[in-house]
N, C-alpha and C positions, 0 to 999 in steps of 0.2 A: 324529235330524233332520239332513238334509243341508244344504249351503250353499244349495241351490236353495230349500228351504223357508225358510231364513233371509232370502233376498232377497225372497221373497213376503211375509214378515212386514213388512219395511220398506215395501214398496209398499202393503200394506194399511193401514198406519198413515198413510202420506202421503195416500192416496186419501180416507181417512176425514176428515182435517183439511182437505183441499182441498174436499171436498164439504160440510163442515159449514155454512159461511155460506149456501149455497143453500137449506138447510132452513128458513131464516127468511123465504124469499121470500113466504110467505103473509101475513106481517106487515109487511114493508118493501117498498114498491113498486120502489125502485131504489137500488142501493148498489154500492160497490166490491166486487170479487170476492175480494180477498185482504187480510187484515190483517197481523198479526204485528208490531205496533209495541210493543215492550216486553211488559208483561204485559196488554196491551189489544188488543182488536179494534176497529178504527176503521171506522165506517160513515159514508159521505158521501152525503147525499141529492142526487139529481140531478133529481127531479121534485117540483113543488110547492114544497118548501122548498129551493130551489137554493142550494148552498153550505153548508147546515147540516151540522154534523158531530157525531157522538156517539161517545164511547169507552166500550166495554163490556168489563169484565174477562172474559178467557177464557183458559183454560189446557187443554192446552198448544198452542202453535203452533210448528211447526218440529222437525226431527229433526237431532241432531248425532251423527255417526258418528266415534268415536275408534278408529282402526286402529293397533294396536301390533304391529309386525312382530316375529315370533319370541316372542310372549308365551305361555308355557306355560299350559295350563288350570289346573293345580294351584297357580299363583301366587295366584290370587284365589279358587279353590274350596277350601273346607276338606275334610278327609277325610270328615267326617260333617256332616249337617245334620238337625235335628230327631231326633237320635239314630240316624239311618239312614246307611249308607255310600253315598257316591257311587260307583256301580259302575264308571262309565266314566272316573273321574278317577284318574290315576296318583298313587301315594303317594310323592312325592319329598321333598326337603328344601328346597323352594322356596316353600312357602306363606307368605303375608304377610297378616295380619289387615287387611282393607280399611279398617277404622275407624281404623287407625294412620297411614294415608297422608294427606298434606296436600293432595293433588290429587284423586285418584280417591275418596278418603274422603269428599269433599264431595258426590260423586255417589252413591256406594254407601252410603246411609244405613241403619243398622240393624245388628243382631247377625248376623255371617256364619253362625252355626250355628243361628239361630232364625228361621225364615221368617216367623213372625208379626210380627216387628219390622222386617222389611226393606221398603224402599221401592223394591225392584228385583226382577227375576226372573233366575234363573240357568237356563241351558239346557245341562245336562251331557251331553245326547245329541247335541249339535251336533258334527259331525266335519268335518275337512278333506277336500277332494277328493283324489284320487290322480292324479298325484303332488302331494304337498303342498309344492310349491315356490312361492316368493314370487309370481312373475308369473302362474303358472297359478292359484294360489289366489285372488289378488285379482281376477283376471278373472272367476272363477266367482262370487265374492261380489258384485261390482258388475254382473253381468249375470244371475245366477240360472241359468246354464247350465254344463254339464259341459265339461271340456277338449276332448272330441271335437266339441263344438259351437262353443266359442269359438275353437278353433284355436291356443290358447296352451298348450303342453305343458310349459313350464318357462322358466327364464331363458335357456337355449339348448337347441336340439334339432336333430336331423337330419331334414330333409325328404326322404323317399324319392322323392316324386313330382318334386320339383324337383332332387333329387340334390345338395343343398347343405345347409350348416349355417345355421340361423337363430339368430342371436345378437344380443343388445342390448348396445351398447357401454357403457351405464351399468349393466349387470347389473340388480339390483333397485332401484337408487336413481336416480331421475330427475335429482337435483341433480348427479350426477357427469358428465353430458354435456348441458349446457344447449343446445348447438348442435343436438341431435337433436330439440328441441321446436319446433314451428312455430306462430306466432301465429294465433289465431282472429280476433283483432281487434287491429290495431296500436296501439290506444289503451289497451289494458290488457295484463296479463301472462298472459292465458289462452293455453293452447296444448295441443296433443296431441303425444305422443312416439311413439317406435318401437313400444312395446307396443300403444298405441291404434290405430296404423295397421295393425298385424298382426292385430287382432281380425277374426274372420270377419264378412263383410258381412251375414250372416243374423241376427246377434244385436245387441241394443241394450243400451247401458249404462243404469243406473237414471236417469242424468241425461237421456238421450234419451227414456226412458219418461215422465219428469215433463213434458218439453216436449210430448209427444204428448197428455197429459192437459190441460195448460193452458200455452200458450206464454208466458204472462206470469209464470209461477212461476220463481223464480231458484234456482240451486244454485251453491255455491262449493266448490272443491276446494283443499286446501292440500297441496302437494308430492306428491300421490299419483301412482302410475304411470298410473292410468286416469282420464281427465277428459273424454272425448269427450261432447259434449252439454251440459257445464256452462257456466255463464256466465263464470266466472273460474277460472283455475288460478293459484294464488299461489305464487310463489317470488321474492322481491324482495330478497335479501341484497345488501349492498354489494359493490362490486368487490373490496374488500380481503378480505372474507370468502370470496368465490368463489376468489380467488387463494390464500388461506390453505388452503382445502379442497383445491384441486388440488395445492398444494405438499406438504401433509402426506400426502395419499393417494398421490401418484405419485412423490414424491422422498424424503421423510423416512420414509414408511410409518408415520406416527404414527397408528395406527388408533384410539387412545383419544380423541384430539382430534377426529378425523373423526366418530366416533360421537356425541360430545357436541354437536358443531356441527349434526349432522343433527336431533337432537331440539330443540335450542334454536332452530334456524331455523324449524321448524314452529310452535313456540310464538310466536316473534316475528312471523312473518307473519300468524298468526291474530289476535294482539293489534293489530297495525298496521291490519289490515282492520277490525276491530270499532271501533277508535277513529276511523279516518278516514272510514268509511262511515256509522256509526250515531250518532256524537256530534258536537254542534255545537262552536263555538269556546269556549263556556263549559262544555263537558263535559256538556251536557244532551242527552238522547235526542232525535234529530230524527225526521222522519216517514218515513224510509226503512224499508220492511219488511225484517225479517230473512229470510235465504234459507230456503226450505222445506226444503232439505237442505244441511248444512254438514259436509263430510267432511275430517277432519284426519288426516294420516299421520305416525306417529312411527317412523322406521326404525332409530333408533340402537341399540336393544336387540339386535336381530338382528346388526347389524354388530359390536357389542361382543363378543357371544358367539362369533361365527365366528372372530374374530381373537384374542381374549384369553381364551377359554375360559369355562367355567361356574362357576368358583370365585368370581368376583365378579359373577355374573349378577344376583342379587337386589340387590346394592349399587348397581349401575348403574340398575336399575329404580327403586329408591326414591330414589336421589340425583340422578338425571338425568331419566329419563322422567317420573316422577310429579311432579317439580318443574316440568317443562315443562307438564304438564297443569294444575298449580296456577296458572300464569301465565294460561292460557286461561280457567280458571274465574273468576279475579278479574276479567278483562276482561269476561266475560259478565255477571257480577253488577254491575259498574260501569255496564253498558249496560242493565240491567234485563232481560237476556235469558237468565237461568239457571233460575229457578223454573218458567218456562212451557215448558220444553223436554223432549223425550224424548231420552235419551242411549242410544246403542248402543255397547258396548265389545266389540271383536272383534279377532281376529288371523288371520293366514294359516296359521300352523302353530306348533308349539312348538319347543323346542330340547332336545337331550340330550347328555350327556357322552360323549365318544368317547375310546377308549384311544389313547395315543400310540404304543404298541408292540403288535403282534399276533404270534401264533405262526404261522410259516410251516408249513402242513400237510405240506409235502414234506420240509423239513429239521428241523423241530422247533425252529428258532432264532427268537429274538425279532427282528423286523424293524420298521423305521419304518412306521407305519400309513399315513401320508400318501403316502409314496413307493409303497407297495404298491397303493394304491387309484387312483392316477392312471392315466388312460387316455392312451396314446400313439398317437394316430391320425394317419396321413398321409392327409388327405382326398383328395389328388390320386390316390394309388394306390388307396385304398379305393373311390373312385367308379367305377373301371373294373370292379370286381368286382360292383357292384350293378345 
């Protein structure tokens, strides 16, 4: 299954639940078109019994996409299920029993090796696009198109037609260059950044597709690289945290703290939104509908692995990424917005161990792998040859 089929799956789920209320039109003469208030669907009559309201329990309403950058498939997929091998799952040393996780374990209910007990579906045949690089992969996931259609080939790439390099100053992480994001509405923190602006004009994000179905439906994006068409793009850390991130990344090169701040920022922004938008002064659920699509991005794991290696990869995942997910799960439950949700857990690519030394085929000597792999391109001189 390709990422295109994956995005079609999301759209099919959304369309089903968007259309669901209209199926009752033969029984109810006039009503609001969208519910999603806690575990209930609210119907407000506008004809005859003007102002009368009725709450009907309905599940699920809304989709939550948890995007974990750099999450290997075999972290959550066992080698075998129901006694059969997962043919497409690598057998590494990274597997974690989902039932032991305090965050994702509340979503992935059931025995990971016995499908009859699971309250979720695993899709082992889903593969990343090529190239499986962060900005290219997420573009395909949230548009359903291949890189040749999205126009996003990687975090940076050479444009032969324009004879120049296309690069994003924030790399894969939008929080690293806040000035590159442009407000959609000056009254909130929504915005689109350089990757969004570079997307081909012929493709639509899932958020734009939702608006095309029903302009009243809301979608919210937390920290993600792509948010075009969404109603809100959330990143509201304090100035101190922003300065701390910049100082640690650019001056101290303390990548461990940067990675932790990335995931904790996503969790905190999600929690702040849920509490401020959906709960009243007394902590009770208000009447604001939950977004039809709520997409949360956790980039810390990828950042950690790139800079600190794979030896502590699973420790970061369990100790930081999953703890961040746990915060969000608690806030959803406090708002009555957990049991009635469809969760999709996905990633842009995996990670793999890389040797620090490689054998030079010409000399037979061990050389530094990083230095050997670096490309030294003088774009000014090269452009004359193209």
